[in-house]
C-alpha positions, 0 to 999 in steps of 0.5 A: 361304343360312340354315339354314332354306333350306339344309335345304328345298333338302335336303329337295327334292335327297333326294326328286329323287334318290329319285325319279330315273329317269336311268338307265332313262328316260335313260341314258348307255349301256345302261339300269338292267336292272330298276326304280330304287330309289335309296338314300341317307341325308342330313341338314343336321345330319349331320358325317360322311359315308359315300361307298361304291359303290352298292347291292348286291342285299341293299340294292336289295331293303331299300331301307337302306344297307349292310344286308349283310356289308359293313355289319356290318364296316364299323360294326365298323370305325367302332365303332358299332352300327345305332342311330348308323349309321341316324341321318340327324341323325348320319351321311350315306351318299352312294354314288357309284351310289344304285341297284343296278347289276346283276350282270356275266357273272360274277355280280359287281357292276357299276360304279356307274352314273356318271349319279348322279354327274354329276346329284347328287353336287356339289349334294349335297355343296354342300347339306351345308356341315357335313360335316367327314370323309367316309368314302371307301371304294373306288376309285369314291368315291376318284376323286370326293372325292381327284380327283388326289390319289389315288394309283394303286392302291387300296393306295397310296391308303389307305396314304397316308390320313394325308396325305389325312385332314390335307388340308382345302382350299376349305372341303371336308371332310377325306377319309378312305380305306378299302377296301371292306368286302367279304369279297373284301378279306380277303386285302388286310386280312391282308397290310396289318395297318397298316390294323387297328392304325394306321388304325382307331383314328384312324377310330372316334376321328373317328366317336366325335367326329362323332356324339356329340350336342352 
């Protein structure tokens, strides 16, 4: 497939995702409790991809990924500002669920909708063969990108980041597992200081390498 053809395929896919209504019109279980607003950022030139869970309430309102305190912390981890983070030519953002899934009985976000993964993810990543590294944030993204190589817990998976980062098979991009940058993980970050001292320098180095202008 030529670069031009691949770009048209990706543009068409992205447009289809943004107009997707599967979780309302043909849901696997209960329908999405509000109007869909799919959020993603893709291009045929980005070499780095961020794959998280699903938009929260603020992102659902803004229509732009990571426009919340979690996004601020993630950008700090990565060592970049918004101008790089929101440059689709340099960085793709493909969450496991494209729409805000709603809230559970305790006021927390529901899990990402499984319809998104089944309908779109394989096709999107196939249309972006230039991706060299995927940052997989949280257990849902790690389950998809690491599959049987994922450990039993998020802590085990992230603490084994070196083996996941080193593994590149069948032409697929390298993977770097991260915890979710939510304030809910402040205790986890305090208990695991190696994350800041060992993993973050590697993360920032890779982000710098992959987002530099050729």
